[in-house]
N, C-alpha and C positions, 0 to 999 in steps of 0.2 A: 478412512475419513468420509463422512457424508456431507455433500454440498447441495444446496438448493440454488439452481441457476434461474435467474429471472430476466426475461427480455421485456422490459416495461413498455406499456402503452395503454392508452385509455380505451380504445376500441377492442384491442386484443392484447392481453398480457400473458406471455408465455412462461410456463413454469416447468422445471425439470429437476428431478432429484437423481443424483448419481453417486454411487459408492466408489471410492478409490481403494485399490489393494496394493500389493507389493509391486514395486517398479511403476510401470505405467498402466497397470491393469485397471479397467473401469467397468462398471456394471450399472445399467439403467434400473432405477427403482420405480419411478413414476414420471409421467409427462402429461401435460394438459395445458389448457388455455382458459383464461378468465376473460369473458366478454361483457362489455357494458354498452347499452344503447347510446348511439350518437346524440339523440335528441334529449337525453336525460340531463338533469341538473348536474353540474360538475361535482359538487360536494357528494351527491348520491353515487356518482360513478366511482369516485375515489373511495367511498365507504365500501362499495361492493368489492373493489379490488382488495382493500385492507382485510375485509372479513374472510375472503377466500385464501389470501396469503397466510393469515393467522391459522386457518384451518389446516393448511398444509404444514405449517411449522409445528403445530401440535401433533399432527398425525405421523409425520415422517421424522421429526426431531433431527434436523440437520445440525452439523457442528459449525457450519459457516454458510453465508449467503453471498453469492456472486451476482452482481447486477451490471447490466450493460450501461456504460457511461454515454451520455449524450455528447457526441463528439462534434458533429457539424451537420446541420440540415438547413436546406433553403427555406423550408416551410416553418416559419416561426411558431405558428400555432401548434403544429405537430410536435416541434421540439419542446415547447412548454408542457404539453400534455404528457410527453414521455418523461420529462424531468419530474413532473408532479407525481406520476405513478411510481417512479423510482424512489422518490422521497417517502412515499407511503410504505413501500416495501422496507426501506432502511429503518424507518421508525418502528415497524412491527418487529423486526429482528433485534433492534437495539433494546426494546423492552424486555426481551428474553436474554439479554446479555450475549447475543451472538455477534461475532465479527462480521462486518459487511465490507466487501471489497468491490470497487467499481473497475471494470475492464473495458477498454475501448474496443470497438468492432475489429480494428486491425490486429489487436493483440489476440483476440479470440480466433480470428481466421488463421493467423500465423501459428498459434498453438495447435489447432486442429488439423489444418491442411498443409502447414509449412510455408504458406504464402499469405501475406497480409492483404493481398488484392484478390483473393478467391471470391467467387460469386456465391450466391445462396445455394445454388444447385451443388456446387463442390462441397460446401460446408455440410449440407444435408447428407450427401453421399458418404463423406468421411465419418460423420456422426453414426450413421447406420453401420458402417464397417467396424468402427471402434467398439460400439456397444452390441454388435451382433444382432441388430434389429432386422426382422424380416419385413416389417411394414414401415413405410416412410412416415415419420412424424408429420402431422398436418394440423394446422397450417405451418408455414415456415417459422413462425414465432416459437412454436413448440421445439422445433429442431434447434433454433438459436439458443433457447434456454438450456437445452442439454449441452450444447457446445460451450456455453458459458461455464457450466459446472465442470466440464472436462478441463477447460482452460485454467480454472482456479486450482483444480487438483494438481495440475502439472506445473503451473507457474508459481503458486504461492510458496511451496517449500524452498524454491530457489530464491524468491524474493526475501523470505525470512532469513535465510542463511546470508544473503548479501547484506541485509540490514544489520545483522549481528556482527558481521565482519567489519562493516563500516563503523559501527559503534565501538568495537574493540580497537580499531585503528585510531579513532578519535581520542579514546581514553589513553592509549599509549602515547599519542602525540602530546596530550595535556601533561601527562606524567613526565615525559622527557623534557618538556619546556620548563616545568616547575623545577626539575633537578638542575637544569642548566642555570636557571635564575638563582637557585640556592647556592650552587657552586661559585658563580660569579660574585655573589654577595660575600660569601665566606672568604674568597681569595682577595677581594678588594678591601675588606675591613682592616686587617693588620697594617697594610701599607698606609692607609689613611691615618691610623693612630701614630705610626712612626713619623709621618710628616708633621703632625700636630705637636708631638712631645719631644722629639729628638733635638738637642741643642746644636747650634752651628759653631764648630770649633774656631773658624776664622774670626767670627764676630767676637767670641769670648777673648781670644788672644789680643785683638785690637783694643778692647776695653782695658785689659790689664796694662798694655803699653801706655795708654793715655793717662792712667792713674799714677804710674810710677816712673814713666820716662824710659823704662827699659823693660824688656820682657823678664818675667820671673823664672 
């Protein structure tokens, strides 16, 4: 499976393509960074990111796109720019019918290093080791994009299996509930009919006594 990882940002948007093989085997295909001038109009900056992402989608033809989710940032302006860049990437992928999954930074760190609190140096080091890279991806946005792709390759199959298991469990629960309701309805119906239609012997005997003075 081939995944395009994207570390979104207006000034620097990291892109990384990784192929996943048997087990946890991964191989780097391409890595790079899209840069836009800070003083340029926002719409033009987003257009530049969109154009480059679409070029990568056409060139490398990934089967899925993994984007870093904006989790928490003190700088509201930076957070908004990151979210806008991520939305542009998601739109470009959706136009091609590609699945887009957002991963939090802690999920990516945990998947690549085993710790959700790893720093950027640790993430970059593990990315180089996992992908057998001799040169460190630069800047850190490029390494983060590769880490996102690796995270998706390793986490998504498990997430899909879990979702399928939950769906099966929910369907079994609905089926069981329906069967219980049907069984209860079937068991209760004859008893109700007996109550409505069965005569009461004591009342019938009393009526006969009142009419004749003596039981028949």
